[in-house]
C-alpha positions as CSV (number, residue, x, y, z in Angstrom):
1,M,0.0,-0.1,0.1
2,K,0.7,3.9,-0.9
3,E,1.0,6.3,1.7
4,L,1.6,9.8,0.3
5,T,3.1,12.6,3.0
6,I,2.5,16.0,2.4
7,F,4.7,18.9,4.3
8,A,3.3,22.3,4.0
9,E,3.2,25.4,6.4
10,D,0.5,25.1,8.7
11,R,-2.3,27.3,8.5
12,V,-5.8,27.8,8.1
13,G,-7.7,26.0,6.0
14,L,-4.8,23.6,4.4
15,L,-7.0,20.1,4.8
16,A,-9.6,22.1,2.8
17,K,-7.5,23.0,0.2
18,I,-5.9,19.7,-0.2
19,S,-9.2,17.6,-0.1
20,N,-11.0,20.2,-2.8
21,K,-7.8,19.8,-5.1
22,L,-8.3,16.3,-4.7
23,S,-12.0,16.0,-4.8
24,E,-11.9,18.2,-8.0
25,K,-9.9,15.1,-9.7
26,K,-12.3,12.8,-8.0
27,I,-10.0,11.5,-5.7
28,N,-11.3,9.9,-2.4
29,I,-9.1,9.9,0.7
30,D,-9.1,6.3,2.3
31,Y,-7.2,7.1,5.1
32,I,-5.7,10.5,6.7
33,S,-3.8,11.5,9.9
34,A,-2.8,14.9,10.1
35,E,-0.3,16.8,12.8
36,S,1.4,20.1,13.2
37,I,4.8,20.7,14.4
38,G,6.9,23.5,14.5
39,G,4.5,25.6,12.0
40,T,4.7,22.5,9.8
41,A,1.7,20.5,9.0
42,I,2.2,17.0,7.8
43,M,-0.3,15.0,6.9
44,H,-0.2,10.9,5.9
45,I,-3.0,10.0,3.4
46,V,-3.4,6.7,1.7
47,V,-5.0,6.8,-1.7
48,K,-5.9,4.4,-4.3
49,D,-3.4,6.3,-6.9
50,G,-0.4,7.5,-5.2
51,E,1.7,8.6,-8.0
52,K,-1.6,10.5,-9.8
53,V,-2.0,12.2,-6.3
54,K,1.5,13.1,-5.8
55,K,1.7,14.6,-9.1
56,I,-1.7,16.7,-8.4
57,L,-0.3,17.8,-5.1
58,E,3.3,19.2,-6.6
59,E,1.4,21.0,-9.2
60,A,-0.6,22.8,-6.8
61,G,2.8,23.7,-5.1
62,F,2.8,21.1,-2.4
63,L,5.9,19.4,-0.7
64,T,5.4,15.2,-1.1
65,A,7.0,11.9,-0.6
66,L,5.6,8.7,-1.5
67,S,6.4,5.4,0.3
68,D,5.2,2.0,1.0
69,V,3.7,1.0,4.0
70,L,3.2,-2.3,5.5
71,V,-0.1,-3.2,6.4
72,L,-0.9,-5.3,9.5
73,K,-3.6,-7.4,11.5
74,L,-3.4,-7.5,15.0
75,K,-5.4,-8.9,17.8
76,D,-6.7,-6.3,20.2
77,R,-5.2,-7.0,23.2
78,P,-2.4,-5.9,25.7
79,G,0.7,-6.5,24.2
80,E,0.1,-7.3,20.4
81,M,1.6,-4.0,19.6
82,G,4.6,-4.1,21.6
83,T,5.2,-8.1,20.2
84,V,5.2,-6.7,16.7
85,A,7.8,-3.8,17.6
86,A,10.0,-6.1,19.2
87,I,10.3,-8.5,16.2
88,L,10.6,-5.5,14.2
89,A,13.6,-4.7,16.1
90,F,15.2,-7.9,16.8
91,K,15.3,-7.7,12.8
92,G,17.0,-4.3,12.8
93,V,13.9,-2.9,10.8
94,N,13.3,0.8,12.2
95,I,9.6,2.1,12.8
96,R,9.5,5.5,11.1
97,S,5.9,5.8,11.7
98,V,2.2,3.9,12.8
99,Y,-1.0,4.4,12.8
100,S,-4.5,2.8,12.8
101,L,-6.7,2.4,9.7
102,E,-9.5,0.7,11.2
103,K,-11.0,-1.4,13.8
104,K,-12.7,-4.9,12.6
105,G,-14.4,-6.5,15.6
106,N,-11.5,-7.8,18.0
107,E,-8.7,-6.9,15.7
108,G,-6.8,-3.9,14.4
109,I,-5.5,-2.6,11.0
110,F,-2.5,-0.4,11.3
111,A,-0.1,1.3,8.8
112,F,3.4,0.7,9.5
113,K,6.1,3.0,7.9
114,V,9.4,1.2,8.0
115,D,13.2,1.5,6.7
116,D,13.2,-1.7,5.5
117,I,9.8,-2.8,4.3
118,R,11.0,-6.5,2.7
119,K,12.7,-7.4,5.3
120,A,9.6,-6.1,7.9
121,K,7.1,-8.4,6.0
122,E,9.4,-11.4,6.1
123,A,9.8,-10.5,10.0
124,V,6.0,-10.3,10.8
125,K,4.5,-12.2,7.5
126,S,1.9,-14.1,10.0
127,Y,0.4,-10.4,10.9
128,V,0.5,-9.1,7.0
129,Y,-2.8,-7.8,5.9
130,T,-3.5,-8.2,2.3
131,K,-7.2,-7.4,1.9
132,M,-6.9,-3.6,1.2
133,G,-7.0,-1.2,-1.7
């Protein structure tokens, strides 16, 4: 799955501007996480066609980065996230970011941005979730 990260000056209406720009092109945002740090807005969005969205937003003047994310399905119980994080750490994989995509019953679907996606997939292959667009 692809994640597009958008970096911009934090300002009123930024999310509206980005959302409307994508809406004009009939592009739906499937998942989003956004925050502001030191005056910089950082948005992580998951869309169907990351390359197309990257081009649209860069043409609109936004700085973007497209990367792969590893989607994992974890049981909703204490220690599960820690187990996965420990496995990745043991294999030398650095987790750059993680966020929840959805909750299904007593399981959660999470996106992990890691420094070595191949090594991470192999290390936690029993957790890999493949049913997303």
